[in-house]
Gaussian input, Z-matrix of N, CA and C with variables (Angstrom, degrees):
# hf/3-21g

backbone

0 1
 N
 C     1     B1
 C     2     B2     1     A1
 N     3     B3     2     A2     1     D1
 C     4     B4     3     A3     2     D2
 C     5     B5     4     A4     3     D3
 N     6     B6     5     A5     4     D4
 C     7     B7     6     A6     5     D5
 C     8     B8     7     A7     6     D6
 N     9     B9     8     A8     7     D7
 C    10    B10     9     A9     8     D8
 C    11    B11    10    A10     9     D9
 N    12    B12    11    A11    10    D10
 C    13    B13    12    A12    11    D11
 C    14    B14    13    A13    12    D12
 N    15    B15    14    A14    13    D13
 C    16    B16    15    A15    14    D14
 C    17    B17    16    A16    15    D15
 N    18    B18    17    A17    16    D16
 C    19    B19    18    A18    17    D17
 C    20    B20    19    A19    18    D18
 N    21    B21    20    A20    19    D19
 C    22    B22    21    A21    20    D20
 C    23    B23    22    A22    21    D21
 N    24    B24    23    A23    22    D22
 C    25    B25    24    A24    23    D23
 C    26    B26    25    A25    24    D24
 N    27    B27    26    A26    25    D25
 C    28    B28    27    A27    26    D26
 C    29    B29    28    A28    27    D27
 N    30    B30    29    A29    28    D28
 C    31    B31    30    A30    29    D29
 C    32    B32    31    A31    30    D30
 N    33    B33    32    A32    31    D31
 C    34    B34    33    A33    32    D32
 C    35    B35    34    A34    33    D33
 N    36    B36    35    A35    34    D34
 C    37    B37    36    A36    35    D35
 C    38    B38    37    A37    36    D36
 N    39    B39    38    A38    37    D37
 C    40    B40    39    A39    38    D38
 C    41    B41    40    A40    39    D39
 N    42    B42    41    A41    40    D40
 C    43    B43    42    A42    41    D41
 C    44    B44    43    A43    42    D42
 N    45    B45    44    A44    43    D43
 C    46    B46    45    A45    44    D44
 C    47    B47    46    A46    45    D45
 N    48    B48    47    A47    46    D46
 C    49    B49    48    A48    47    D47
 C    50    B50    49    A49    48    D48
 N    51    B51    50    A50    49    D49
 C    52    B52    51    A51    50    D50
 C    53    B53    52    A52    51    D51
 N    54    B54    53    A53    52    D52
 C    55    B55    54    A54    53    D53
 C    56    B56    55    A55    54    D54
 N    57    B57    56    A56    55    D55
 C    58    B58    57    A57    56    D56
 C    59    B59    58    A58    57    D57
 N    60    B60    59    A59    58    D58
 C    61    B61    60    A60    59    D59
 C    62    B62    61    A61    60    D60
 N    63    B63    62    A62    61    D61
 C    64    B64    63    A63    62    D62
 C    65    B65    64    A64    63    D63
 N    66    B66    65    A65    64    D64
 C    67    B67    66    A66    65    D65
 C    68    B68    67    A67    66    D66
 N    69    B69    68    A68    67    D67
 C    70    B70    69    A69    68    D68
 C    71    B71    70    A70    69    D69
 N    72    B72    71    A71    70    D70
 C    73    B73    72    A72    71    D71
 C    74    B74    73    A73    72    D72
 N    75    B75    74    A74    73    D73
 C    76    B76    75    A75    74    D74
 C    77    B77    76    A76    75    D75
 N    78    B78    77    A77    76    D76
 C    79    B79    78    A78    77    D77
 C    80    B80    79    A79    78    D78
 N    81    B81    80    A80    79    D79
 C    82    B82    81    A81    80    D80
 C    83    B83    82    A82    81    D81
 N    84    B84    83    A83    82    D82
 C    85    B85    84    A84    83    D83
 C    86    B86    85    A85    84    D84
 N    87    B87    86    A86    85    D85
 C    88    B88    87    A87    86    D86
 C    89    B89    88    A88    87    D87
 N    90    B90    89    A89    88    D88
 C    91    B91    90    A90    89    D89
 C    92    B92    91    A91    90    D90
 N    93    B93    92    A92    91    D91
 C    94    B94    93    A93    92    D92
 C    95    B95    94    A94    93    D93
 N    96    B96    95    A95    94    D94
 C    97    B97    96    A96    95    D95
 C    98    B98    97    A97    96    D96
 N    99    B99    98    A98    97    D97
 C   100   B100    99    A99    98    D98
 C   101   B101   100   A100    99    D99
 N   102   B102   101   A101   100   D100
 C   103   B103   102   A102   101   D101
 C   104   B104   103   A103   102   D102
 N   105   B105   104   A104   103   D103
 C   106   B106   105   A105   104   D104
 C   107   B107   106   A106   105   D105
 N   108   B108   107   A107   106   D106
 C   109   B109   108   A108   107   D107
 C   110   B110   109   A109   108   D108
 N   111   B111   110   A110   109   D109
 C   112   B112   111   A111   110   D110
 C   113   B113   112   A112   111   D111
 N   114   B114   113   A113   112   D112
 C   115   B115   114   A114   113   D113
 C   116   B116   115   A115   114   D114
 N   117   B117   116   A116   115   D115
 C   118   B118   117   A117   116   D116
 C   119   B119   118   A118   117   D117
 N   120   B120   119   A119   118   D118
 C   121   B121   120   A120   119   D119
 C   122   B122   121   A121   120   D120
 N   123   B123   122   A122   121   D121
 C   124   B124   123   A123   122   D122
 C   125   B125   124   A124   123   D123
 N   126   B126   125   A125   124   D124
 C   127   B127   126   A126   125   D125
 C   128   B128   127   A127   126   D126
 N   129   B129   128   A128   127   D127
 C   130   B130   129   A129   128   D128
 C   131   B131   130   A130   129   D129
 N   132   B132   131   A131   130   D130
 C   133   B133   132   A132   131   D131
 C   134   B134   133   A133   132   D132
 N   135   B135   134   A134   133   D133
 C   136   B136   135   A135   134   D134
 C   137   B137   136   A136   135   D135
 N   138   B138   137   A137   136   D136
 C   139   B139   138   A138   137   D137
 C   140   B140   139   A139   138   D138
 N   141   B141   140   A140   139   D139
 C   142   B142   141   A141   140   D140
 C   143   B143   142   A142   141   D141
 N   144   B144   143   A143   142   D142
 C   145   B145   144   A144   143   D143
 C   146   B146   145   A145   144   D144
 N   147   B147   146   A146   145   D145
 C   148   B148   147   A147   146   D146
 C   149   B149   148   A148   147   D147
 N   150   B150   149   A149   148   D148
 C   151   B151   150   A150   149   D149
 C   152   B152   151   A151   150   D150
 N   153   B153   152   A152   151   D151
 C   154   B154   153   A153   152   D152
 C   155   B155   154   A154   153   D153
 N   156   B156   155   A155   154   D154
 C   157   B157   156   A156   155   D155
 C   158   B158   157   A157   156   D156
 N   159   B159   158   A158   157   D157
 C   160   B160   159   A159   158   D158
 C   161   B161   160   A160   159   D159
 N   162   B162   161   A161   160   D160
 C   163   B163   162   A162   161   D161
 C   164   B164   163   A163   162   D162
 N   165   B165   164   A164   163   D163
 C   166   B166   165   A165   164   D164
 C   167   B167   166   A166   165   D165
 N   168   B168   167   A167   166   D166
 C   169   B169   168   A168   167   D167
 C   170   B170   169   A169   168   D168
 N   171   B171   170   A170   169   D169
 C   172   B172   171   A171   170   D170
 C   173   B173   172   A172   171   D171
 N   174   B174   173   A173   172   D172
 C   175   B175   174   A174   173   D173
 C   176   B176   175   A175   174   D174
 N   177   B177   176   A176   175   D175
 C   178   B178   177   A177   176   D176
 C   179   B179   178   A178   177   D177
 N   180   B180   179   A179   178   D178
 C   181   B181   180   A180   179   D179
 C   182   B182   181   A181   180   D180
 N   183   B183   182   A182   181   D181
 C   184   B184   183   A183   182   D182
 C   185   B185   184   A184   183   D183
 N   186   B186   185   A185   184   D184
 C   187   B187   186   A186   185   D185
 C   188   B188   187   A187   186   D186
 N   189   B189   188   A188   187   D187
 C   190   B190   189   A189   188   D188
 C   191   B191   190   A190   189   D189
 N   192   B192   191   A191   190   D190
 C   193   B193   192   A192   191   D191
 C   194   B194   193   A193   192   D192
 N   195   B195   194   A194   193   D193
 C   196   B196   195   A195   194   D194
 C   197   B197   196   A196   195   D195
 N   198   B198   197   A197   196   D196
 C   199   B199   198   A198   197   D197
 C   200   B200   199   A199   198   D198
 N   201   B201   200   A200   199   D199
 C   202   B202   201   A201   200   D200
 C   203   B203   202   A202   201   D201
 N   204   B204   203   A203   202   D202
 C   205   B205   204   A204   203   D203
 C   206   B206   205   A205   204   D204
 N   207   B207   206   A206   205   D205
 C   208   B208   207   A207   206   D206
 C   209   B209   208   A208   207   D207
 N   210   B210   209   A209   208   D208
 C   211   B211   210   A210   209   D209
 C   212   B212   211   A211   210   D210
 N   213   B213   212   A212   211   D211
 C   214   B214   213   A213   212   D212
 C   215   B215   214   A214   213   D213
 N   216   B216   215   A215   214   D214
 C   217   B217   216   A216   215   D215
 C   218   B218   217   A217   216   D216
 N   219   B219   218   A218   217   D217
 C   220   B220   219   A219   218   D218
 C   221   B221   220   A220   219   D219
 N   222   B222   221   A221   220   D220
 C   223   B223   222   A222   221   D221
 C   224   B224   223   A223   222   D222

   B1=1.5047
   B2=1.5514
   B3=1.3875
   B4=1.4257
   B5=1.4652
   B6=1.3704
   B7=1.3979
   B8=1.5068
   B9=1.3690
   B10=1.5078
   B11=1.4208
   B12=1.3934
   B13=1.3814
   B14=1.4299
   B15=1.4134
   B16=1.3925
   B17=1.5788
   B18=1.4153
   B19=1.4440
   B20=1.6179
   B21=1.3127
   B22=1.4256
   B23=1.5351
   B24=1.3310
   B25=1.5303
   B26=1.5337
   B27=1.3058
   B28=1.4006
   B29=1.5170
   B30=1.2654
   B31=1.4268
   B32=1.4886
   B33=1.3118
   B34=1.4742
   B35=1.5885
   B36=1.2788
   B37=1.4679
   B38=1.5234
   B39=1.3302
   B40=1.4654
   B41=1.6070
   B42=1.2784
   B43=1.4437
   B44=1.6343
   B45=1.3267
   B46=1.4469
   B47=1.4815
   B48=1.2705
   B49=1.4858
   B50=1.4973
   B51=1.3932
   B52=1.4878
   B53=1.5691
   B54=1.3144
   B55=1.4879
   B56=1.5654
   B57=1.3094
   B58=1.4232
   B59=1.4557
   B60=1.3047
   B61=1.4349
   B62=1.6058
   B63=1.2433
   B64=1.4194
   B65=1.5967
   B66=1.2841
   B67=1.5161
   B68=1.5241
   B69=1.3639
   B70=1.4597
   B71=1.5387
   B72=1.2321
   B73=1.4629
   B74=1.5455
   B75=1.2275
   B76=1.5165
   B77=1.5165
   B78=1.3301
   B79=1.4759
   B80=1.5199
   B81=1.3932
   B82=1.4933
   B83=1.4051
   B84=1.3375
   B85=1.4190
   B86=1.6100
   B87=1.1987
   B88=1.4789
   B89=1.5145
   B90=1.2644
   B91=1.4671
   B92=1.4856
   B93=1.2848
   B94=1.4758
   B95=1.4156
   B96=1.2755
   B97=1.4318
   B98=1.4912
   B99=1.3592
   B100=1.4176
   B101=1.5427
   B102=1.3618
   B103=1.4652
   B104=1.4986
   B105=1.4059
   B106=1.4306
   B107=1.5353
   B108=1.3451
   B109=1.5519
   B110=1.5774
   B111=1.3322
   B112=1.4292
   B113=1.4977
   B114=1.2573
   B115=1.5029
   B116=1.5193
   B117=1.3509
   B118=1.4835
   B119=1.5844
   B120=1.3676
   B121=1.3536
   B122=1.5122
   B123=1.4465
   B124=1.4589
   B125=1.5400
   B126=1.3091
   B127=1.4696
   B128=1.5345
   B129=1.3017
   B130=1.5189
   B131=1.5314
   B132=1.3558
   B133=1.4717
   B134=1.5723
   B135=1.2429
   B136=1.4494
   B137=1.5961
   B138=1.2840
   B139=1.4835
   B140=1.5471
   B141=1.3270
   B142=1.4735
   B143=1.5593
   B144=1.2762
   B145=1.3984
   B146=1.5369
   B147=1.3332
   B148=1.4811
   B149=1.5604
   B150=1.2953
   B151=1.5274
   B152=1.5155
   B153=1.3660
   B154=1.4598
   B155=1.5482
   B156=1.3924
   B157=1.5157
   B158=1.5457
   B159=1.3494
   B160=1.4469
   B161=1.5048
   B162=1.3022
   B163=1.5146
   B164=1.4995
   B165=1.3150
   B166=1.4207
   B167=1.4697
   B168=1.3317
   B169=1.3745
   B170=1.5963
   B171=1.3942
   B172=1.4536
   B173=1.5394
   B174=1.2466
   B175=1.4811
   B176=1.4938
   B177=1.3208
   B178=1.3779
   B179=1.6000
   B180=1.3636
   B181=1.4987
   B182=1.4968
   B183=1.3232
   B184=1.4507
   B185=1.5877
   B186=1.3019
   B187=1.4617
   B188=1.5084
   B189=1.3556
   B190=1.3971
   B191=1.6292
   B192=1.3268
   B193=1.4521
   B194=1.5171
   B195=1.3165
   B196=1.3964
   B197=1.5099
   B198=1.4062
   B199=1.4272
   B200=1.5229
   B201=1.3628
   B202=1.5146
   B203=1.4761
   B204=1.3568
   B205=1.4939
   B206=1.5821
   B207=1.2104
   B208=1.4661
   B209=1.4475
   B210=1.3637
   B211=1.4876
   B212=1.5166
   B213=1.3594
   B214=1.4046
   B215=1.4792
   B216=1.2110
   B217=1.4702
   B218=1.5039
   B219=1.3942
   B220=1.4259
   B221=1.5504
   B222=1.3130
   B223=1.4713
   B224=1.4636
   A1=108.32
   A2=115.87
   A3=116.63
   A4=112.31
   A5=118.34
   A6=123.57
   A7=112.57
   A8=113.98
   A9=120.35
   A10=111.89
   A11=120.65
   A12=123.20
   A13=115.64
   A14=116.45
   A15=124.52
   A16=113.13
   A17=111.44
   A18=118.14
   A19=112.86
   A20=115.21
   A21=119.05
   A22=112.04
   A23=111.32
   A24=115.98
   A25=109.00
   A26=126.34
   A27=127.74
   A28=106.60
   A29=120.61
   A30=125.55
   A31=111.84
   A32=118.21
   A33=121.61
   A34=111.50
   A35=110.89
   A36=121.06
   A37=113.84
   A38=111.18
   A39=119.02
   A40=110.24
   A41=119.70
   A42=123.78
   A43=107.17
   A44=117.76
   A45=121.37
   A46=109.96
   A47=124.12
   A48=124.65
   A49=111.04
   A50=114.99
   A51=113.66
   A52=109.64
   A53=117.63
   A54=117.00
   A55=107.06
   A56=125.01
   A57=124.00
   A58=114.67
   A59=120.21
   A60=129.39
   A61=107.39
   A62=123.33
   A63=123.37
   A64=115.79
   A65=115.26
   A66=117.44
   A67=109.09
   A68=120.54
   A69=123.16
   A70=110.33
   A71=116.27
   A72=114.75
   A73=113.09
   A74=116.22
   A75=115.11
   A76=109.67
   A77=113.47
   A78=118.30
   A79=115.41
   A80=115.86
   A81=120.74
   A82=112.07
   A83=122.33
   A84=126.01
   A85=106.05
   A86=119.93
   A87=119.95
   A88=111.96
   A89=119.01
   A90=124.70
   A91=115.73
   A92=117.49
   A93=121.40
   A94=118.82
   A95=121.90
   A96=127.71
   A97=107.53
   A98=118.10
   A99=120.83
   A100=107.62
   A101=116.85
   A102=120.57
   A103=106.13
   A104=110.43
   A105=123.79
   A106=106.83
   A107=111.77
   A108=114.46
   A109=105.66
   A110=109.00
   A111=120.07
   A112=110.34
   A113=121.35
   A114=123.62
   A115=113.29
   A116=117.15
   A117=114.72
   A118=111.67
   A119=119.28
   A120=119.61
   A121=111.45
   A122=113.08
   A123=122.09
   A124=105.84
   A125=113.83
   A126=119.15
   A127=105.76
   A128=115.81
   A129=125.55
   A130=103.56
   A131=112.66
   A132=120.20
   A133=106.93
   A134=117.49
   A135=120.10
   A136=109.46
   A137=111.28
   A138=118.93
   A139=106.64
   A140=114.32
   A141=119.88
   A142=113.78
   A143=122.75
   A144=125.72
   A145=108.97
   A146=110.83
   A147=120.85
   A148=106.41
   A149=111.66
   A150=123.29
   A151=105.11
   A152=115.79
   A153=124.93
   A154=103.97
   A155=114.66
   A156=121.14
   A157=105.33
   A158=110.58
   A159=116.97
   A160=109.25
   A161=119.56
   A162=122.79
   A163=110.48
   A164=123.10
   A165=124.73
   A166=108.89
   A167=121.88
   A168=122.29
   A169=113.69
   A170=116.32
   A171=123.72
   A172=110.61
   A173=117.13
   A174=121.34
   A175=109.41
   A176=117.66
   A177=127.21
   A178=106.89
   A179=114.22
   A180=117.75
   A181=114.85
   A182=116.43
   A183=118.65
   A184=110.59
   A185=114.28
   A186=121.22
   A187=106.05
   A188=112.96
   A189=124.11
   A190=110.06
   A191=113.93
   A192=115.93
   A193=113.70
   A194=120.81
   A195=121.31
   A196=108.53
   A197=116.97
   A198=119.95
   A199=112.16
   A200=110.67
   A201=111.58
   A202=108.80
   A203=112.56
   A204=118.63
   A205=112.12
   A206=118.60
   A207=124.07
   A208=108.88
   A209=118.38
   A210=119.73
   A211=109.49
   A212=116.52
   A213=119.90
   A214=120.15
   A215=124.58
   A216=125.67
   A217=103.33
   A218=113.26
   A219=121.88
   A220=108.94
   A221=117.40
   A222=119.30
   A223=108.94
   D1=-34.50
   D2=-177.36
   D3=-70.78
   D4=-36.57
   D5=177.62
   D6=-61.51
   D7=-41.25
   D8=178.68
   D9=-62.54
   D10=-39.01
   D11=177.99
   D12=-65.14
   D13=-39.63
   D14=176.49
   D15=-61.69
   D16=-47.66
   D17=179.31
   D18=-63.49
   D19=-35.72
   D20=176.62
   D21=-65.74
   D22=-47.32
   D23=179.25
   D24=-64.47
   D25=-33.46
   D26=-176.46
   D27=-75.84
   D28=-38.46
   D29=176.29
   D30=-65.76
   D31=-45.32
   D32=178.32
   D33=-60.10
   D34=-46.39
   D35=175.51
   D36=-52.08
   D37=-51.67
   D38=178.48
   D39=-60.27
   D40=-41.00
   D41=-176.34
   D42=-69.23
   D43=-43.02
   D44=175.05
   D45=-63.03
   D46=-43.01
   D47=-177.66
   D48=-66.47
   D49=-42.99
   D50=-172.32
   D51=-78.48
   D52=-17.99
   D53=-177.07
   D54=-101.20
   D55=-5.49
   D56=-179.21
   D57=-108.42
   D58=-17.27
   D59=-175.78
   D60=-92.06
   D61=109.41
   D62=-179.02
   D63=-57.08
   D64=-25.21
   D65=179.23
   D66=-65.76
   D67=-35.92
   D68=-179.97
   D69=-88.51
   D70=-27.26
   D71=-173.87
   D72=-92.42
   D73=153.40
   D74=176.62
   D75=-80.14
   D76=177.58
   D77=-175.61
   D78=-62.22
   D79=-17.35
   D80=178.61
   D81=-89.62
   D82=-10.39
   D83=-171.98
   D84=-116.75
   D85=79.09
   D86=174.09
   D87=-115.35
   D88=150.95
   D89=-177.33
   D90=87.88
   D91=169.79
   D92=-179.51
   D93=-71.46
   D94=156.75
   D95=-178.80
   D96=-82.36
   D97=147.81
   D98=168.86
   D99=-108.58
   D100=138.72
   D101=-176.15
   D102=-134.58
   D103=151.56
   D104=174.40
   D105=-150.72
   D106=147.88
   D107=-177.51
   D108=-141.34
   D109=158.81
   D110=165.66
   D111=-120.19
   D112=-158.06
   D113=-178.29
   D114=-68.47
   D115=-25.17
   D116=-174.72
   D117=-117.18
   D118=-26.86
   D119=-170.50
   D120=-130.95
   D121=156.43
   D122=172.81
   D123=-116.41
   D124=132.47
   D125=179.31
   D126=-115.56
   D127=129.32
   D128=-175.86
   D129=-120.33
   D130=124.51
   D131=170.28
   D132=-101.82
   D133=110.33
   D134=-178.62
   D135=-136.07
   D136=111.74
   D137=-177.37
   D138=65.00
   D139=-133.63
   D140=-179.66
   D141=-87.90
   D142=24.24
   D143=-174.31
   D144=-132.79
   D145=150.32
   D146=167.96
   D147=-122.98
   D148=122.89
   D149=-175.70
   D150=-108.37
   D151=139.05
   D152=176.75
   D153=-115.80
   D154=123.48
   D155=177.02
   D156=-117.76
   D157=150.12
   D158=170.26
   D159=-83.53
   D160=135.95
   D161=179.09
   D162=-72.81
   D163=-25.58
   D164=-178.13
   D165=-60.71
   D166=-50.86
   D167=-173.40
   D168=-133.38
   D169=6.85
   D170=177.81
   D171=59.23
   D172=34.90
   D173=173.49
   D174=-85.23
   D175=134.43
   D176=178.16
   D177=-66.69
   D178=116.10
   D179=178.60
   D180=-96.81
   D181=-36.74
   D182=-175.65
   D183=-156.78
   D184=144.51
   D185=176.75
   D186=-131.78
   D187=131.22
   D188=-179.64
   D189=-121.86
   D190=125.10
   D191=173.72
   D192=-80.35
   D193=131.97
   D194=177.81
   D195=-81.04
   D196=146.41
   D197=178.04
   D198=-68.08
   D199=148.44
   D200=177.04
   D201=-77.09
   D202=145.09
   D203=179.50
   D204=-62.73
   D205=146.49
   D206=176.79
   D207=-71.64
   D208=143.64
   D209=176.07
   D210=-64.58
   D211=149.78
   D212=176.60
   D213=-62.63
   D214=142.31
   D215=-175.49
   D216=-81.31
   D217=132.61
   D218=177.63
   D219=-102.17
   D220=129.98
   D221=-176.33
   D222=-121.19

């Protein structure tokens, strides 16, 4: 259980570092990542993507691209 906690912490730290440092991220991925988890999955919002990881082994299960916002209406 202690090893699992260390691996999860290391994986989360790596995701935060890679998504918050502009040198590693592309021009569309700037700023820190937002994360939330339940008992089985970790969800990471990084730039225009939502990524779903398994908490057991931190494998990426699914990636979803968020839609681009519509341009504002000019009246």
